[in-house]
Biopython code that builds the backbone (N, CA, C, O; Angstrom):
import numpy as np
from Bio.PDB.StructureBuilder import StructureBuilder

atoms = [
    (1, "MET", "N", (2.303, -12.753, -8.155)),
    (1, "MET", "CA", (2.057, -12.781, -6.730)),
    (1, "MET", "C", (2.453, -11.437, -6.107)),
    (1, "MET", "O", (3.534, -10.914, -6.377)),
    (2, "THR", "N", (1.591, -10.901, -5.293)),
    (2, "THR", "CA", (1.850, -9.633, -4.638)),
    (2, "THR", "C", (2.772, -9.841, -3.445)),
    (2, "THR", "O", (2.603, -10.787, -2.676)),
    (3, "THR", "N", (3.745, -8.954, -3.296)),
    (3, "THR", "CA", (4.653, -9.012, -2.169)),
    (3, "THR", "C", (4.329, -7.865, -1.217)),
    (3, "THR", "O", (4.298, -6.703, -1.620)),
    (4, "PHE", "N", (4.090, -8.198, 0.032)),
    (4, "PHE", "CA", (3.802, -7.205, 1.052)),
    (4, "PHE", "C", (4.970, -7.111, 2.022)),
    (4, "PHE", "O", (5.613, -8.110, 2.344)),
    (5, "LYS", "N", (5.230, -5.895, 2.481)),
    (5, "LYS", "CA", (6.290, -5.653, 3.468)),
    (5, "LYS", "C", (5.756, -4.734, 4.551)),
    (5, "LYS", "O", (4.869, -3.916, 4.304)),
    (6, "GLN", "N", (6.297, -4.871, 5.747)),
    (6, "GLN", "CA", (5.949, -3.980, 6.841)),
    (6, "GLN", "C", (6.580, -2.610, 6.617)),
    (6, "GLN", "O", (7.553, -2.472, 5.875)),
    (7, "THR", "N", (6.012, -1.607, 7.267)),
    (7, "THR", "CA", (6.497, -0.232, 7.128)),
    (7, "THR", "C", (7.983, -0.124, 7.436)),
    (7, "THR", "O", (8.712, 0.574, 6.731)),
    (8, "LYS", "N", (8.437, -0.802, 8.471)),
    (8, "LYS", "CA", (9.849, -0.695, 8.881)),
    (8, "LYS", "C", (10.813, -1.176, 7.803)),
    (8, "LYS", "O", (11.989, -0.812, 7.834)),
    (9, "ASN", "N", (10.347, -1.988, 6.846)),
    (9, "ASN", "CA", (11.215, -2.510, 5.783)),
    (9, "ASN", "C", (11.240, -1.637, 4.531)),
    (9, "ASN", "O", (12.061, -1.864, 3.642)),
    (10, "LEU", "N", (10.371, -0.661, 4.448)),
    (10, "LEU", "CA", (10.298, 0.165, 3.243)),
    (10, "LEU", "C", (11.561, 0.984, 3.018)),
    (10, "LEU", "O", (11.962, 1.206, 1.876)),
    (11, "LYS", "N", (12.191, 1.435, 4.105)),
    (11, "LYS", "CA", (13.400, 2.262, 3.938)),
    (11, "LYS", "C", (14.532, 1.477, 3.273)),
    (11, "LYS", "O", (15.366, 2.061, 2.581)),
    (12, "ASP", "N", (14.566, 0.171, 3.478)),
    (12, "ASP", "CA", (15.592, -0.657, 2.844)),
    (12, "ASP", "C", (15.303, -0.880, 1.362)),
    (12, "ASP", "O", (16.224, -1.051, 0.564)),
    (13, "ILE", "N", (14.037, -0.878, 1.002)),
    (13, "ILE", "CA", (13.643, -1.125, -0.383)),
    (13, "ILE", "C", (13.729, 0.157, -1.205)),
    (13, "ILE", "O", (14.253, 0.151, -2.319)),
    (14, "PHE", "N", (13.212, 1.261, -0.652)),
    (14, "PHE", "CA", (13.093, 2.509, -1.415)),
    (14, "PHE", "C", (14.084, 3.595, -1.012)),
    (14, "PHE", "O", (14.156, 4.628, -1.676)),
    (15, "ASP", "N", (14.847, 3.390, 0.055)),
    (15, "ASP", "CA", (15.790, 4.386, 0.552)),
    (15, "ASP", "C", (15.069, 5.687, 0.915)),
    (15, "ASP", "O", (15.580, 6.783, 0.684)),
    (16, "LEU", "N", (13.873, 5.539, 1.489)),
    (16, "LEU", "CA", (13.080, 6.674, 1.962)),
    (16, "LEU", "C", (12.615, 6.359, 3.385)),
    (16, "LEU", "O", (12.489, 5.191, 3.754)),
    (17, "SER", "N", (12.365, 7.387, 4.170)),
    (17, "SER", "CA", (11.955, 7.174, 5.561)),
    (17, "SER", "C", (10.550, 6.584, 5.650)),
    (17, "SER", "O", (9.763, 6.660, 4.707)),
    (18, "ASP", "N", (10.260, 5.997, 6.806)),
    (18, "ASP", "CA", (8.910, 5.481, 7.067)),
    (18, "ASP", "C", (7.884, 6.596, 6.938)),
    (18, "ASP", "O", (6.791, 6.394, 6.410)),
    (19, "ASP", "N", (8.253, 7.784, 7.432)),
    (19, "ASP", "CA", (7.333, 8.923, 7.400)),
    (19, "ASP", "C", (6.919, 9.298, 5.978)),
    (19, "ASP", "O", (5.798, 9.759, 5.761)),
    (20, "TYR", "N", (7.807, 9.105, 5.017)),
    (20, "TYR", "CA", (7.475, 9.423, 3.629)),
    (20, "TYR", "C", (6.199, 8.698, 3.216)),
    (20, "TYR", "O", (5.354, 9.267, 2.525)),
    (21, "PHE", "N", (6.061, 7.453, 3.633)),
    (21, "PHE", "CA", (4.901, 6.655, 3.264)),
    (21, "PHE", "C", (3.719, 6.893, 4.204)),
    (21, "PHE", "O", (2.585, 7.062, 3.754)),
    (22, "THR", "N", (3.988, 6.904, 5.502)),
    (22, "THR", "CA", (2.879, 7.023, 6.449)),
    (22, "THR", "C", (2.177, 8.376, 6.360)),
    (22, "THR", "O", (0.975, 8.454, 6.612)),
    (23, "LYS", "N", (2.889, 9.432, 6.011)),
    (23, "LYS", "CA", (2.258, 10.750, 5.862)),
    (23, "LYS", "C", (1.335, 10.801, 4.647)),
    (23, "LYS", "O", (0.479, 11.682, 4.563)),
    (24, "ARG", "N", (1.493, 9.887, 3.720)),
    (24, "ARG", "CA", (0.677, 9.865, 2.503)),
    (24, "ARG", "C", (-0.480, 8.868, 2.571)),
    (24, "ARG", "O", (-1.276, 8.756, 1.638)),
    (25, "MET", "N", (-0.560, 8.144, 3.695)),
    (25, "MET", "CA", (-1.637, 7.165, 3.875)),
    (25, "MET", "C", (-2.993, 7.865, 3.885)),
    (25, "MET", "O", (-3.177, 8.881, 4.556)),
    (26, "GLY", "N", (-3.936, 7.308, 3.132)),
    (26, "GLY", "CA", (-5.272, 7.874, 3.093)),
    (26, "GLY", "C", (-5.379, 9.104, 2.210)),
    (26, "GLY", "O", (-6.464, 9.666, 2.061)),
    (27, "LYS", "N", (-4.272, 9.527, 1.627)),
    (27, "LYS", "CA", (-4.256, 10.681, 0.726)),
    (27, "LYS", "C", (-3.836, 10.181, -0.654)),
    (27, "LYS", "O", (-4.673, 9.810, -1.477)),
    (28, "GLU", "N", (-2.533, 10.179, -0.889)),
    (28, "GLU", "CA", (-2.003, 9.682, -2.156)),
    (28, "GLU", "C", (-1.964, 8.156, -2.192)),
    (28, "GLU", "O", (-2.134, 7.547, -3.248)),
    (29, "LEU", "N", (-1.740, 7.553, -1.040)),
    (29, "LEU", "CA", (-1.653, 6.101, -0.941)),
    (29, "LEU", "C", (-2.936, 5.573, -0.322)),
    (29, "LEU", "O", (-3.326, 5.992, 0.768)),
    (30, "ILE", "N", (-3.581, 4.669, -1.006)),
    (30, "ILE", "CA", (-4.939, 4.250, -0.675)),
    (30, "ILE", "C", (-4.941, 2.862, -0.050)),
    (30, "ILE", "O", (-4.320, 1.924, -0.550)),
    (31, "GLU", "N", (-5.671, 2.767, 1.074)),
    (31, "GLU", "CA", (-5.824, 1.467, 1.730)),
    (31, "GLU", "C", (-6.552, 0.507, 0.794)),
    (31, "GLU", "O", (-7.544, 0.876, 0.166)),
    (32, "GLY", "N", (-6.065, -0.703, 0.705)),
    (32, "GLY", "CA", (-6.643, -1.700, -0.183)),
    (32, "GLY", "C", (-5.954, -1.747, -1.533)),
    (32, "GLY", "O", (-6.106, -2.714, -2.279)),
    (33, "ILE", "N", (-5.197, -0.707, -1.848)),
    (33, "ILE", "CA", (-4.420, -0.692, -3.092)),
    (33, "ILE", "C", (-2.931, -0.666, -2.766)),
    (33, "ILE", "O", (-2.186, -1.555, -3.177)),
    (34, "HIS", "N", (-2.501, 0.345, -2.032)),
    (34, "HIS", "CA", (-1.083, 0.487, -1.698)),
    (34, "HIS", "C", (-0.713, -0.214, -0.399)),
    (34, "HIS", "O", (0.433, -0.625, -0.218)),
    (35, "TYR", "N", (-1.661, -0.349, 0.489)),
    (35, "TYR", "CA", (-1.402, -1.008, 1.769)),
    (35, "TYR", "C", (-2.677, -1.647, 2.298)),
    (35, "TYR", "O", (-3.786, -1.292, 1.899)),
    (36, "VAL", "N", (-2.491, -2.597, 3.203)),
    (36, "VAL", "CA", (-3.613, -3.239, 3.885)),
    (36, "VAL", "C", (-3.314, -3.256, 5.387)),
    (36, "VAL", "O", (-2.162, -3.276, 5.819)),
    (37, "ILE", "N", (-4.383, -3.247, 6.148)),
    (37, "ILE", "CA", (-4.275, -3.366, 7.598)),
    (37, "ILE", "C", (-5.010, -4.642, 7.982)),
    (37, "ILE", "O", (-6.239, -4.657, 8.048)),
    (38, "PRO", "N", (-4.259, -5.718, 8.238)),
    (38, "PRO", "CA", (-4.892, -6.992, 8.570)),
    (38, "PRO", "C", (-5.705, -6.882, 9.864)),
    (38, "PRO", "O", (-5.386, -6.069, 10.732)),
    (39, "PRO", "N", (-6.744, -7.693, 9.990)),
    (39, "PRO", "CA", (-7.543, -7.687, 11.222)),
    (39, "PRO", "C", (-6.674, -8.018, 12.433)),
    (39, "PRO", "O", (-5.786, -8.867, 12.370)),
    (40, "SER", "N", (-6.953, -7.328, 13.533)),
    (40, "SER", "CA", (-6.191, -7.546, 14.754)),
    (40, "SER", "C", (-7.083, -7.251, 15.956)),
    (40, "SER", "O", (-7.884, -6.317, 15.918)),
    (41, "PRO", "N", (-6.951, -8.037, 17.018)),
    (41, "PRO", "CA", (-7.742, -7.756, 18.216)),
    (41, "PRO", "C", (-7.235, -6.531, 18.990)),
    (41, "PRO", "O", (-7.939, -6.006, 19.852)),
    (42, "SER", "N", (-6.024, -6.083, 18.684)),
    (42, "SER", "CA", (-5.442, -4.943, 19.393)),
    (42, "SER", "C", (-6.092, -3.642, 18.941)),
    (42, "SER", "O", (-6.281, -3.411, 17.747)),
    (43, "LYS", "N", (-6.428, -2.805, 19.899)),
    (43, "LYS", "CA", (-7.029, -1.500, 19.598)),
    (43, "LYS", "C", (-5.962, -0.430, 19.377)),
    (43, "LYS", "O", (-6.238, 0.598, 18.758)),
    (44, "THR", "N", (-4.748, -0.662, 19.877)),
    (44, "THR", "CA", (-3.716, 0.365, 19.805)),
    (44, "THR", "C", (-2.625, 0.074, 18.781)),
    (44, "THR", "O", (-2.044, 1.006, 18.224)),
    (45, "LYS", "N", (-2.341, -1.169, 18.530)),
    (45, "LYS", "CA", (-1.231, -1.524, 17.634)),
    (45, "LYS", "C", (-1.780, -2.276, 16.428)),
    (45, "LYS", "O", (-2.286, -3.390, 16.566)),
    (46, "LYS", "N", (-1.684, -1.681, 15.263)),
    (46, "LYS", "CA", (-2.149, -2.298, 14.030)),
    (46, "LYS", "C", (-0.960, -2.485, 13.089)),
    (46, "LYS", "O", (-0.137, -1.583, 12.930)),
    (47, "ALA", "N", (-0.881, -3.635, 12.480)),
    (47, "ALA", "CA", (0.145, -3.888, 11.472)),
    (47, "ALA", "C", (-0.300, -3.258, 10.162)),
    (47, "ALA", "O", (-1.486, -3.260, 9.831)),
    (48, "ILE", "N", (0.648, -2.725, 9.428)),
    (48, "ILE", "CA", (0.381, -2.184, 8.096)),
    (48, "ILE", "C", (1.299, -2.927, 7.137)),
    (48, "ILE", "O", (2.516, -2.954, 7.324)),
    (49, "LEU", "N", (0.713, -3.525, 6.118)),
    (49, "LEU", "CA", (1.494, -4.230, 5.104)),
    (49, "LEU", "C", (1.368, -3.473, 3.786)),
    (49, "LEU", "O", (0.266, -3.152, 3.342)),
    (50, "TRP", "N", (2.491, -3.198, 3.183)),
    (50, "TRP", "CA", (2.553, -2.394, 1.963)),
    (50, "TRP", "C", (2.745, -3.286, 0.740)),
    (50, "TRP", "O", (3.564, -4.205, 0.748)),
    (51, "ASP", "N", (1.979, -3.003, -0.304)),
    (51, "ASP", "CA", (2.086, -3.709, -1.579)),
    (51, "ASP", "C", (3.238, -3.069, -2.362)),
    (51, "ASP", "O", (3.114, -1.953, -2.865)),
    (52, "ILE", "N", (4.335, -3.775, -2.454)),
    (52, "ILE", "CA", (5.547, -3.226, -3.073)),
    (52, "ILE", "C", (5.317, -2.887, -4.547)),
    (52, "ILE", "O", (5.762, -1.836, -5.008)),
    (53, "ASP", "N", (4.639, -3.749, -5.286)),
    (53, "ASP", "CA", (4.378, -3.479, -6.705)),
    (53, "ASP", "C", (3.538, -2.222, -6.886)),
    (53, "ASP", "O", (3.807, -1.419, -7.780)),
    (54, "ALA", "N", (2.519, -2.044, -6.040)),
    (54, "ALA", "CA", (1.668, -0.856, -6.129)),
    (54, "ALA", "C", (2.460, 0.409, -5.805)),
    (54, "ALA", "O", (2.252, 1.450, -6.429)),
    (55, "LEU", "N", (3.369, 0.323, -4.830)),
    (55, "LEU", "CA", (4.193, 1.485, -4.495)),
    (55, "LEU", "C", (5.150, 1.830, -5.632)),
    (55, "LEU", "O", (5.349, 3.007, -5.935)),
    (56, "ILE", "N", (5.736, 0.831, -6.256)),
    (56, "ILE", "CA", (6.630, 1.077, -7.398)),
    (56, "ILE", "C", (5.855, 1.744, -8.525)),
    (56, "ILE", "O", (6.328, 2.719, -9.109)),
    (57, "ASN", "N", (4.676, 1.230, -8.836)),
    (57, "ASN", "CA", (3.852, 1.837, -9.888)),
    (57, "ASN", "C", (3.481, 3.277, -9.541)),
    (57, "ASN", "O", (3.493, 4.146, -10.412)),
    (58, "TRP", "N", (3.155, 3.533, -8.283)),
    (58, "TRP", "CA", (2.811, 4.878, -7.841)),
    (58, "TRP", "C", (3.997, 5.815, -8.025)),
    (58, "TRP", "O", (3.834, 6.940, -8.498)),
    (59, "MET", "N", (5.190, 5.354, -7.652)),
    (59, "MET", "CA", (6.386, 6.187, -7.783)),
    (59, "MET", "C", (6.730, 6.470, -9.242)),
    (59, "MET", "O", (7.244, 7.539, -9.568)),
    (60, "LYS", "N", (6.448, 5.517, -10.106)),
    (60, "LYS", "CA", (6.735, 5.690, -11.527)),
    (60, "LYS", "C", (5.653, 6.481, -12.250)),
    (60, "LYS", "O", (5.803, 6.808, -13.427)),
    (61, "GLY", "N", (4.564, 6.789, -11.551)),
    (61, "GLY", "CA", (3.490, 7.540, -12.182)),
    (61, "GLY", "C", (2.498, 6.671, -12.917)),
    (61, "GLY", "O", (1.636, 7.182, -13.633)),
    (62, "ASN", "N", (2.605, 5.351, -12.751)),
    (62, "ASN", "CA", (1.687, 4.423, -13.404)),
    (62, "ASN", "C", (0.496, 4.094, -12.517)),
    (62, "ASN", "O", (-0.314, 3.230, -12.855)),
    (63, "HIS", "N", (0.388, 4.772, -11.393)),
    (63, "HIS", "CA", (-0.592, 4.396, -10.388)),
    (63, "HIS", "C", (-2.033, 4.585, -10.827)),
    (63, "HIS", "O", (-2.895, 3.816, -10.400)),
    (64, "ILE", "N", (-2.327, 5.548, -11.639)),
    (64, "ILE", "CA", (-3.726, 5.814, -11.988)),
    (64, "ILE", "C", (-4.326, 4.640, -12.744)),
    (64, "ILE", "O", (-5.392, 4.151, -12.369)),
    (65, "ASP", "N", (-3.676, 4.182, -13.787)),
    (65, "ASP", "CA", (-4.208, 3.066, -14.567)),
    (65, "ASP", "C", (-4.252, 1.783, -13.750)),
    (65, "ASP", "O", (-5.234, 1.043, -13.812)),
    (66, "ASN", "N", (-3.216, 1.514, -12.998)),
    (66, "ASN", "CA", (-3.175, 0.294, -12.199)),
    (66, "ASN", "C", (-4.198, 0.320, -11.075)),
    (66, "ASN", "O", (-4.822, -0.701, -10.787)),
    (67, "GLU", "N", (-4.381, 1.470, -10.435)),
    (67, "GLU", "CA", (-5.379, 1.576, -9.376)),
    (67, "GLU", "C", (-6.780, 1.401, -9.945)),
    (67, "GLU", "O", (-7.625, 0.750, -9.332)),
    (68, "LEU", "N", (-7.026, 1.977, -11.106)),
    (68, "LEU", "CA", (-8.328, 1.830, -11.743)),
    (68, "LEU", "C", (-8.574, 0.366, -12.093)),
    (68, "LEU", "O", (-9.669, -0.149, -11.866)),
    (69, "ASP", "N", (-7.579, -0.300, -12.637)),
    (69, "ASP", "CA", (-7.709, -1.730, -12.948)),
    (69, "ASP", "C", (-8.011, -2.538, -11.685)),
    (69, "ASP", "O", (-8.847, -3.441, -11.701)),
    (70, "GLU", "N", (-7.323, -2.205, -10.595)),
    (70, "GLU", "CA", (-7.538, -2.912, -9.330)),
    (70, "GLU", "C", (-8.964, -2.695, -8.820)),
    (70, "GLU", "O", (-9.628, -3.645, -8.404)),
    (71, "LEU", "N", (-9.427, -1.466, -8.853)),
    (71, "LEU", "CA", (-10.788, -1.186, -8.391)),
    (71, "LEU", "C", (-11.826, -1.869, -9.272)),
    (71, "LEU", "O", (-12.812, -2.403, -8.764)),
    (72, "LEU", "N", (-11.618, -1.858, -10.568)),
    (72, "LEU", "CA", (-12.555, -2.518, -11.478)),
    (72, "LEU", "C", (-12.578, -4.023, -11.259)),
    (72, "LEU", "O", (-13.642, -4.641, -11.290)),
    (73, "SER", "N", (-11.417, -4.609, -11.040)),
    (73, "SER", "CA", (-11.376, -6.068, -10.840)),
    (73, "SER", "C", (-12.051, -6.432, -9.518)),
    (73, "SER", "O", (-12.677, -7.487, -9.426)),
    (74, "ARG", "N", (-11.940, -5.595, -8.507)),
    (74, "ARG", "CA", (-12.612, -5.862, -7.240)),
    (74, "ARG", "C", (-14.126, -5.774, -7.396)),
    (74, "ARG", "O", (-14.854, -6.580, -6.816)),
    (75, "SER", "N", (-14.602, -4.818, -8.159)),
    (75, "SER", "CA", (-16.048, -4.674, -8.319)),
    (75, "SER", "C", (-16.640, -5.809, -9.147)),
    (75, "SER", "O", (-17.817, -6.136, -8.991)),
    (76, "GLN", "N", (-15.846, -6.411, -10.021)),
    (76, "GLN", "CA", (-16.316, -7.526, -10.833)),
    (76, "GLN", "C", (-16.377, -8.825, -10.036)),
    (76, "GLN", "O", (-17.125, -9.734, -10.394)),
    (77, "LYS", "N", (-15.592, -8.923, -8.952)),
    (77, "LYS", "CA", (-15.554, -10.136, -8.140)),
    (77, "LYS", "C", (-16.775, -10.241, -7.244)),
    (77, "LYS", "O", (-17.091, -11.330, -6.765)),
    (78, "ARG", "N", (-17.461, -9.150, -7.008)),
    (78, "ARG", "CA", (-18.624, -9.144, -6.096)),
    (78, "ARG", "C", (-19.839, -9.726, -6.727)),
    (78, "ARG", "O", (-20.892, -9.793, -6.093)),
]
sb = StructureBuilder()
sb.init_structure("model")
sb.init_model(0)
sb.init_chain("A")
sb.init_seg("    ")
for serial, (resi, resn, name, xyz) in enumerate(atoms, 1):
    if name == "N":
        sb.init_residue(resn, " ", resi, " ")
    sb.init_atom(name, np.array(xyz, "f"), 0.0, 1.0, " ", f" {name:<3s}", serial, name[0])
structure = sb.get_structure()
């Protein structure tokens, strides 16, 4: 089961600032793999939920194989 956490909780898990993760969004950290943005009617405030397992794999350098597996499994579900 995947565990998701809000951005504000990442510093307690990884001992790194929120900015460490948010500055890497859309670059090193990919939406749909490392984080999701649930649908919201708000135009200004969006929740971001982070996949803790994906972040751990990314930090350990295992992200390439796991991300590829995730993308392949998504394409097979269609």
